[in-house]
C-alpha positions in Angstrom: 57.4 107.7 130.5 58.1 104.2 130.9 58.1 103.8 127.0 61.3 106.0 127.3 63.3 104.6 130.2 62.8 101.1 129.4 65.1 100.9 125.9 67.5 103.3 127.7 67.7 100.9 130.7 68.2 97.4 128.2 71.0 99.4 125.8 72.6 100.1 129.3 72.3 96.7 130.5 73.7 95.1 127.2 76.6 97.4 126.6 77.3 96.2 130.6 77.1 92.9 129.7 79.5 93.3 126.8 81.6 95.3 128.6 81.6 92.3 131.7 82.2 89.5 128.9 85.3 91.2 127.1 86.8 91.7 130.4 86.0 88.3 131.6 87.4 87.0 128.5 90.6 89.3 129.0 90.7 87.7 132.5 90.7 84.2 131.5 93.3 84.5 128.8 95.7 86.4 130.7 96.0 84.8 134.2 94.3 81.9 134.4 95.2 80.2 130.6 98.6 81.8 129.5 99.5 81.0 126.4 102.4 78.2 126.3 106.0 79.3 126.5 108.1 76.6 124.1 111.6 76.6 123.5 113.4 75.7 119.7 117.0 75.0 118.7 118.7 76.0 115.6 120.2 77.8 113.2 118.9 81.4 112.6 118.3 82.9 109.3 116.8 85.6 107.3 114.4 85.7 104.5 113.9 89.1 103.3 112.6 88.3 99.8 110.6 85.7 98.5 113.1 82.8 96.1 110.6 83.3 93.4 108.4 86.7 93.4 106.3 85.2 90.8 104.9 81.8 92.6 102.3 81.7 94.9 102.8 79.9 98.4 105.6 81.8 98.9 106.8 81.8 102.5 106.4 84.5 104.5 109.8 87.3 105.0 111.5 87.5 108.2 113.4 85.6 111.0 112.9 81.8 111.2 114.8 78.6 111.8 114.5 75.6 110.1 113.6 72.4 112.1 112.6 68.8 111.4 109.2 69.0 112.7 107.8 71.6 110.6 109.5 73.3 107.7 110.1 76.3 109.3 109.6 78.0 113.2 109.1 82.2 112.6 110.6 84.5 115.5 109.7 87.7 116.4 111.4 90.1 118.5 113.9 92.4 118.2 116.4 90.1 120.4 117.0 88.2 117.8 118.9 90.6 115.4 122.3 89.9 116.1 122.0 86.0 116.2 121.1 85.8 112.6 123.9 82.6 111.7 124.1 81.2 114.6 123.1 78.2 116.2 120.6 79.4 119.2 118.3 78.5 121.9 115.3 81.0 121.8 112.3 80.5 124.4 108.5 82.6 124.0 105.1 82.1 122.9 103.5 79.9 120.5 101.5 82.0 117.8 101.0 81.7 114.3 102.0 83.7 111.2 100.8 82.7 107.2 102.1 83.9 103.7 100.8 87.3 101.9 98.3 84.4 100.2 97.6 83.0 103.6 98.6 79.8 102.4 100.9 77.9 104.2 101.1 79.0 107.4 103.6 78.6 110.2 104.0 78.3 113.8 106.1 81.5 115.4 107.7 82.1 118.2 107.0 85.9 120.3 110.5 86.1 121.7 111.4 86.0 125.0 114.4 85.0 125.6 117.9 84.2 123.1 120.7 82.3 124.3 123.7 81.4 122.1 123.6 77.7 122.6 127.1 75.3 122.1 127.6 73.9 118.8 127.9 70.3 120.3 125.3 67.9 120.8 
């Protein structure tokens, strides 16, 4: 009887430990170390097709703001659609997006707020 109970108890404790680790990681990442919110400013543009489809290392398609710090700063979310071609100030959470062949990668902002910026500095 001991030989049957011990493996069952060991597997149960293992599963409980894995679930505990996953929930602790989620809690720490969500509440104690949330992603940094940042702001970017620039003209919002949209790329729907690569400039040279046969070339490698094409940037990914989507909404982006060109920046002097990086070549492109991609943004995600439905909030940006009405602002294409406008000077905007976008606030959101930082992540990364890569091209279809995984090179190059660009910073990406998951949009929380979009404000049309005044054209003056």
